[in-house]
N, C-alpha and C positions, 0 to 999 in steps of 0.2 A: 110562641117562643119568647122567653124573657131575655133582655140584653145581658151580656156578661159584666158590663160596667154600670156603675150607679152615679148618682149626683156627686158623691164624695170624690170619685176618681175624676169626673169632669172638672170639678172645682180645683183640684190639684193641678191638672194640666193648664188651666187658665191662669193660675198663679205662677207656674213655672215659666210660662211664656213672658210674663211681665217682669219677674225677678231674676230668672236665670240661676236660681239657687234653691235647693231643697230647704235649707235652714230658714231663709227669708220667706219662703211660701209657707212653711210651718207656722211661723210667727203670724202671718196674715190669716191663716186658717184657725189659729188658736189651738194647735196640736203640737206634740213634740216632734223633734226632728226625726227620731226613730220611727214614729208613727207615719210621718210623711213618706220616708223612704220605703217603709213596708207597703204603703198604699200604692206607690209608683211600681214596685216590683210585682205587686199583686196584679195590677192592671196589665203589665207586660206579660206576665204568666198567663193570664186569662185569654189574652189576644194572641199569644205566641209571636209577638212582634216587639222589637225595640221601639220606645216612644221617645227616648231622649239620647243625645250624645254629648260628650264633654268636649269643649273646644276653648282653648285660651282661659281655663279656669271657670268657665261658665257652662251651664247646661243649655243645650239647644234642642228644640223639638225636631224629631225626624219628620219626613213627609207624612208618615202615618199619624204621628202625634200632632202635627199642624192640622190635619184634617179633623181629628177629634176636638182640637182646641177651638177651631171655628165653630163647630157644632156646639161645643161647651158654652162658648160666649153667648151664642144666640139662645140657647136653652136656658142658661142661668138668668140671663136679662129678662127673657119672657116670664120666667117663674117669679122674679122680683116684681115685674110689672102686675102680674096677676095678684100677688100678695098685696101690693099697694092698692090695687082697685078694690080688693075685698076689705082692706083697712078703711078705705075711703067710704065704702058703703056702710060699714059698721059704725063709722064716726058720724053718721047723720045724713047719708044719702048724697055726699059729694061725688062729682064725676071727675075721674082722673084724665088729664090731658098731658101728653108727653111731647116736649119740645126738643129739637136737636138744632145745632147751630153749625153751619159749614165753615171750614177753614180756620176760624179763630176760637180758641178756648178761652175767651175772655168775657167775663159776665159782670163788669162794673155797672152795666145798665139794669141788671136784673132786679136789685132791691126796689128801684123806683117803679118798675113795671109790676112787681108783686103787690106793692101798695095799691096801685091803680087797679089791679085785678081784684084784690079783696074788696075794694070799695064798689066796684061796678058789677061783679059777678061772683059772689062769695061761694057759690055752689060749685065753682070750678076749682079742682085740686090740681096743682101744677107740678110737674116733675121734669128733670132734665136727663138727657141721654148723651153720653160722650161718643157713642158709636157713629153718630151722624156727622161728626167733624170731618172725616175723610170720605164718608160714603152717604151724603144726605139724601139722594134720591133712592138708592137701594134700601136705606133704612125706613123710608116711608113705605115702600112696596113690601117690605118684610114685616111691617107692623111694629117695628121697634119704636118709632116716633109717629105722632099724629100730625105734627107741623115741623118743617124745617125752614130755618132762615138761611137763604143762599145768596151769595154775592156772584153776580155774573149775568148771563144771558138766559132767558127761558128756553128750555128744551122743547123740541118739536113734538115730543111724545104726548099722545092724547091721555095718558094715565095720570096727568098732573094738572093742578090748577095753580096759576102763579098770581100772586097778589102784591102789587108794588108797594113796598114800605118806604123807601128813600133812595135818593141818589147821593153818593158820598164820594168825595175826591180821593184819588190815589195820590199819596204823597211820598217824597223821599224822606226817610227818618234817619237821623244821625245824632251824635253828641254835640252839645253846644260848642265845644272847641274843635269840631271837625272842620277841615279847610272849606268844605262846601257850605257851612253854616253862614258864611258871609254873603252868600248869594241870595237874591230875592226869589229866583226861579231857577230850577236845574233841568237840564234835558240830558239825553243820552251822551251828547258830546262832552259834558262836564262830568257825568258819572263814570264814563268809560274807564278812566285811569285808575279808579279807586276800587277797592274790594267791595263786591256787591253780594249780599246774602240773598239766596232765593229759597223758596219754600213752596210746596204744593198747594194750590187753592183747594183741591180735592183730588182723590185718586181715580175718580170716575171720568170717562171720556167727556170732552167739552169743557173741562176746567183747566186745561193746560195754560201756562203763562202766555204762550204766543197766541192761543185761541182767543183769550180774553183781552189782552192789551197789545197784541202785535209785536212784531219785531222792533228792536231799537234801531234808530237810524244809524247810530254808531255802535257797533257790537261792543259788549262789555268784555274787557280783557281778563278780569280777575273774579270770576264767578265762584261762589262757595255755596253749594247746596246745602241746606239745612233740613232736618226732618220736620220742623213745624215752625210757624212764625215766632211763637213764644221762645223758642230756643235761641233766637237771635238777639233778644232784647238785652241780655247782659252784655253781649259782645258790642252791641251798638252803644250802650252806656260807656263802655271802656274806650270808645273811640276807634274800634277796629274796622269799621266799614259803614256801609249804607245799605238800607233795605227799603223796598216799596211796601207800604201798608195802606189798607183802607184807613182813613184818618180817625174814624171813631174808635178803631181797635187799639190806637196808641194814645188816646186822650188821657189816661191817668198819668202817663209819663210827661205829656205836654203840660198837664196842670201842675206837676210838681217840679217842672224845670229840668228834669234829668235827661230829656230828649227834646230835640227841636225837629220841625218838619218844614219842608219847602215843597211848593206845588211843582208838579210835573206835567200839567195840562191834560190830565186824563181823569175820568171818573167812571165808575161802574154802579149798577143799581143793586139794591138789596131787595129781596123778595121773601115773602112768607109763602111756602109752598105746601099744598095739601094733595091728598089723593082726589082724582077727578070723581071717584065713586062716592065720596063723602057727601051727604045731603046738606043743604044750606042750614039745617037746624042741628047739625051734629056738634059735639063738643069741640072738634077741631075747628069748625067754622066759627063757633062762638069765640074761640081764642083768637083766631085771625081778625075778626071784626074789632075785638078789644085792642089788638096790636095796632091796627090801622087807626083807631081813635086815639090811642096813646101817642103814636107817631105824629099825628096831626096836631095834637095838643102841644107837644114839645116844639114842633116847628113854629107854631103860632107864638111861642114864647121866645123864639130865637135860639133854641137848644138843638144839638144834634140828636137824631132819633135814637141812636144807640150810644150816646155819649155818657160822661160821668154824671152822677147825680147832681142836683141843684146845689149851688153853693161851692162846687169843687172845680168850676171851670177856671181855666188859666186867665190870669189878669192881662 
């Protein structure tokens, strides 16, 4: 029995979840708005169920639509991955390896690593997946990525192998003119009266703030949850509050002087995580070994493992 929906319907639902608009989704898919509307109505007619509802001027997916959207994202990403692997094979036998990075969608370190990768193992073709940002371990098990870089503590699960990359300090981040910027060191008693932006390390169990860094000795009185760490940066620049970051993730702003950091006396480890079933000669393990070599080379030169490229460090 053939399914009633096809890839065009799935791509539409994926776009609607991100844009909340038929017109914006149509632009993304390269079709007219009327064609997108027709495609949505066709999907609903074939299934006999509403897939979207309108609320506050935006389209929201119904529970049925959300179930299909989750399947759509996984299916479309897997299709793109397979196409990329075929392209790599046709381009001269290169092997595709997909990397995911938990918590932070910041890749200022990537150009330097790609240069290192090209010089050391030119047969590896490298790709990124944004799905792992909030679901780093699930993305590994689902085959969406082959390696995830994860900030925190190793899982007890026997399904993963954890390879230590670096230990990075957790720092309080703020604008240069923020009142706490005059301090050499800040703790919860100093931070507590100020607005503190929080964000999820990841949506999976074991990555909650209190699990990773513990409860503050003095509770924060003005917590503002944010959807991602990147969404706080503009507010921090404007002097609206304080946030805790792994130091490497904020290094571009440290380098250009738009933000300053102060130690809080905590640090966490970064790991490159692979599936336990992957053999030592697999492309994933080849990438991990290169990652470890690159990290060691940067440490030997006094550079942060995932910091800004050479020549861009803060003076």
